[in-house]
Structures are given as C-alpha cells and as structure tokens.
C-alpha positions as CSV (number, residue, x, y, z in Angstrom):
1,M,0.0,0.0,-0.1
2,S,1.4,3.4,-1.0
3,N,2.1,6.0,1.7
4,P,-0.4,9.0,1.3
5,V,2.2,11.3,2.7
6,S,4.4,10.7,-0.4
7,S,1.8,12.4,-2.6
8,L,1.8,15.7,-0.5
9,A,3.3,18.9,-1.6
10,P,6.6,19.6,0.2
11,A,5.2,22.4,2.4
12,I,2.3,20.3,3.6
13,A,4.4,17.2,4.3
14,G,6.8,19.5,6.1
15,Y,4.1,21.2,8.1
16,I,2.8,17.7,9.3
17,A,6.2,16.5,10.2
18,A,6.9,19.7,12.2
19,A,3.5,19.5,13.9
20,N,4.4,15.9,14.9
21,A,7.8,17.0,16.2
22,R,6.0,20.0,17.9
23,D,8.5,22.3,16.2
24,S,6.5,25.6,15.9
25,S,9.6,27.5,14.9
26,A,9.5,25.6,11.5
27,V,6.2,27.5,10.5
28,T,7.9,30.1,8.5
29,R,9.4,27.6,6.1
30,F,6.0,26.2,5.2
31,F,3.5,29.0,5.6
32,A,3.3,32.1,3.6
33,E,3.9,35.3,5.6
34,D,0.2,36.3,5.5
35,A,-1.2,32.8,5.7
36,N,-4.6,32.0,7.4
37,V,-5.3,29.2,9.7
38,F,-8.9,28.3,10.8
39,D,-9.2,25.8,13.7
40,E,-11.7,25.4,16.6
41,G,-13.7,28.4,15.5
42,Q,-10.5,30.5,15.8
43,H,-8.9,32.5,12.9
44,R,-5.1,33.1,12.8
45,V,-3.3,35.3,10.4
46,G,0.5,35.4,9.7
47,T,3.3,33.1,10.7
48,Q,3.9,34.5,14.1
49,A,0.2,33.9,15.1
50,I,0.3,30.4,13.5
51,A,3.5,29.5,15.4
52,Q,1.8,30.6,18.7
53,W,-1.1,28.4,17.8
54,M,1.0,25.4,17.1
55,E,2.8,25.9,20.4
56,D,-0.4,26.2,22.4
57,T,-1.9,23.2,20.6
58,A,1.2,21.1,21.2
59,Q,1.3,21.9,24.9
60,R,-2.4,21.3,25.6
61,F,-3.0,18.3,23.5
62,Q,0.3,16.6,22.4
63,P,-1.3,15.9,19.1
64,R,0.0,13.4,16.6
65,V,-1.1,13.4,13.0
66,E,-1.5,10.2,10.9
67,V,-2.4,11.0,7.2
68,L,-5.1,8.6,6.0
69,N,-5.9,9.9,2.7
70,V,-5.0,12.7,0.3
71,Q,-7.3,14.2,-2.4
72,Q,-6.2,16.8,-4.9
73,R,-8.7,19.4,-5.9
74,T,-8.6,22.4,-8.1
75,G,-6.8,25.0,-5.9
76,K,-6.8,22.9,-2.8
77,V,-5.5,19.7,-1.1
78,L,-7.9,17.7,1.2
79,V,-6.0,15.7,3.8
80,H,-7.9,13.2,5.9
81,N,-6.1,12.6,9.2
82,L,-6.3,10.6,12.3
83,I,-5.3,12.8,15.2
84,S,-4.5,11.4,18.6
85,G,-3.5,13.2,21.7
86,T,-4.6,14.3,25.2
87,F,-7.9,15.7,24.2
88,P,-11.5,14.4,24.8
89,G,-12.5,11.9,22.0
90,S,-9.0,11.1,21.0
91,P,-8.3,9.7,18.4
92,L,-10.3,11.9,16.2
93,E,-10.6,12.1,12.3
94,L,-10.2,15.6,11.0
95,R,-10.0,17.0,7.6
96,Y,-7.2,19.6,6.7
97,T,-8.0,21.6,3.6
98,F,-4.9,23.3,2.3
99,R,-4.3,26.0,-0.3
100,L,-0.9,26.8,-1.5
101,D,0.6,30.1,-3.0
102,E,2.7,30.4,-6.2
103,Q,5.8,29.7,-4.2
104,G,4.4,26.4,-2.8
105,K,3.9,27.6,0.7
106,I,0.7,27.1,2.6
107,S,-1.5,30.2,2.3
108,R,-4.5,28.8,4.1
109,L,-5.4,25.8,6.3
110,D,-8.9,24.9,7.4
111,I,-9.2,22.2,10.1
112,S,-12.7,20.6,10.3
113,I,-14.4,17.4,11.4
C-alpha cells in the first residue's frame, strides 16, 4: 500500500512533520507570511500567530497526525487525518484543507471534522 504522505506537496508534508515534532519554529518555512489558519472556531493570520497556535496546541493536546488519505482538488488539497493526543474523544478524524501560494507555501489551512 502506498504512503499517502508521499503524494503531499513539500510544504504540507513539512508542516505535518513539524507538527508531529512539535516544532513551531518551522512555521515560516512552510506557511506564507500572510497565511490564514482556521481551527476550533479561531482564525489566525500570519506566521507569528500560526506559530503561537501550534505551540499552544502542542502543549495542551500533544497531538500526533497520521495521514489517512489525500485528495487533490482544483486550488486545494484535502488531507484526511487521524489525530491522537490528550484531548477528549482522541483519536479523532479531522480534515485539513490546504491552499498553496505560487511559491508552494501554505496560504490557508482549514481544520474541520
């Protein structure tokens, strides 16, 4: 069976690896300067706010992302994940919807159930 991570754009694969390593300092390598992240009803803009969100999430929940499935759509990449950690209902299946800019960096990430 092929590894779904191998079909991901480098910035998306890098972000998932950094999230699993709890390396919030890696954000600027994978996200555009003015990137947007939508998670748990919160909207974060810019790499500094996204790094803080990653840091807070890592401390509160120790999440681990396992990619289950990847779908390429026009203008976006849908990644179906199994997230485990120290949160109620763990593990939980979540969908990450990524949009990339012309440089291949993540310009938007929407996390939903």
